[in-house]
C-alpha positions in Angstrom: 49.0 167.4 105.7 46.2 169.9 104.9 44.1 167.3 103.1 43.9 165.3 106.3 42.9 168.3 108.4 39.7 167.4 110.2 39.7 163.6 109.6 41.6 162.2 112.5 39.9 160.8 115.6 42.7 159.5 117.8 46.1 160.8 118.8 48.8 158.2 119.5 51.7 159.2 121.7 54.6 157.1 122.9 54.9 156.7 126.7 58.4 158.3 126.5 57.1 161.4 124.8 54.2 161.7 127.2 56.7 161.5 130.1 59.0 164.1 128.5 56.1 166.5 128.2 55.0 165.8 131.8 58.6 166.3 133.2 58.8 169.6 131.3 55.5 170.8 132.6 56.4 170.0 136.2 59.8 171.7 135.9 58.0 174.8 134.5 55.6 175.1 137.5 54.2 177.4 138.6 54.4 178.9 135.1 52.6 177.6 132.0 54.8 175.4 129.9 54.6 175.3 126.1 56.1 173.6 123.1 55.3 171.8 119.9 54.7 168.1 119.0 56.1 166.5 115.9 54.6 163.5 114.1 52.4 162.6 111.2 48.8 162.2 110.2 48.0 158.6 109.5 44.8 156.6 108.8 42.6 156.9 111.8 44.7 159.3 113.7 47.8 161.4 114.4 51.0 159.7 115.5 53.0 162.0 117.7 56.7 161.1 117.7 58.5 163.9 119.5 58.1 166.9 121.8 60.1 170.2 121.4 59.8 172.6 124.3 59.6 176.3 123.5 60.3 179.0 126.0 57.2 180.8 127.3 57.8 184.6 126.9 54.4 185.8 128.0 54.4 188.9 130.2 52.4 186.9 132.7 53.6 183.3 132.4 51.8 182.3 135.5 48.5 182.6 133.6 49.3 182.7 129.9 51.7 181.4 127.4 53.4 183.0 124.4 55.8 181.0 122.3 59.3 182.6 121.9 59.1 183.9 118.3 62.6 182.8 117.3 62.1 179.2 118.6 58.6 179.0 117.0 59.8 180.3 113.6 62.7 177.8 113.7 60.2 175.0 114.3 57.9 176.1 111.5 60.7 176.2 109.0 62.9 173.4 110.1 60.6 170.7 111.4 58.7 169.1 108.5 56.8 166.9 111.0 55.3 169.9 113.0 51.8 168.6 113.8 50.7 170.3 117.0 51.0 172.5 120.0 51.3 171.7 123.7 50.8 174.0 126.7 49.9 173.6 130.3 47.2 174.9 132.7 49.0 174.8 136.1 46.0 175.6 138.2 43.0 174.6 136.1 41.7 171.5 134.2 43.3 170.7 130.8 40.4 172.1 128.8 40.5 175.0 126.3 40.1 178.3 128.0 38.6 181.4 126.5 42.1 182.7 126.0 43.2 179.5 124.2 40.3 179.8 121.8 40.9 183.5 121.2 44.6 182.8 120.3 43.8 179.7 118.2 44.0 181.5 114.8 47.6 182.3 115.4 48.5 178.6 115.2 45.6 176.8 113.7 46.4 177.1 110.0 49.7 175.3 110.5 48.7 172.6 113.0 46.2 169.7 113.5 46.7 168.8 117.2 46.3 170.8 120.3 47.4 169.3 123.6 46.8 170.7 127.1 48.3 169.2 130.3 47.6 169.9 133.9 49.0 168.5 137.1 46.8 166.0 138.9 46.3 167.2 142.4 46.3 163.9 144.4 48.0 162.6 147.4 50.2 160.2 145.4 53.9 160.3 146.0 54.6 160.7 142.2 52.8 163.7 140.6 50.9 162.8 137.5 49.9 164.9 134.4 46.4 164.9 133.0 46.9 165.3 129.2 43.9 166.0 126.9 44.1 166.1 123.1 42.0 168.3 120.8 41.8 168.4 117.1 41.8 171.7 115.4 38.9 172.2 113.0 38.3 175.1 110.6 35.0 176.8 110.2 35.2 176.4 106.5 33.2 173.1 105.8 33.5 173.2 102.0 37.3 173.0 101.7 40.0 170.9 103.4 42.4 173.8 103.0 42.6 176.1 106.0 41.8 179.7 105.2 43.7 182.6 106.8 40.5 184.2 108.3 38.6 181.0 109.0 37.0 180.5 112.4 38.8 177.6 114.2 37.5 175.4 117.0 38.9 172.6 119.1 37.2 169.2 119.3 38.2 166.6 121.9 39.9 163.4 120.6 40.9 160.2 122.2 44.5 160.2 123.3 46.3 156.8 123.5 49.6 156.5 125.2 51.5 153.6 123.5 
């Protein structure tokens, strides 16, 4: 997985998984929702196959997210296809916030994909989720292996619902 870090340009996500993430996000409102996505890196992209919700234990879950330690550790050690992180922005656009970027080093060495969802505020009868995908890049350009103290950044990628 680490050898492919930084080479994908599209995230593929099944409609059923996108709907599961959306449902979880709406059920969590007004708090931020969070969880992990499972899948695999493949030629030309990352194929997401599953979503695993994780409880948000942030002291201020209306404005921040913090993964439950026990659930996060269980995923890290028991899910060989751990590929990314999802969280929601209930009141803002699904783009990385300053807080997201500040906390990125906590997860970035283990993950390749970063998904952010937000409710679309429209007059439609069925609420919709706006979902954006970002690839995690390391500041170390000479090595494909992530370093513990490397600077990380998020780069937008195309997200295709299949």
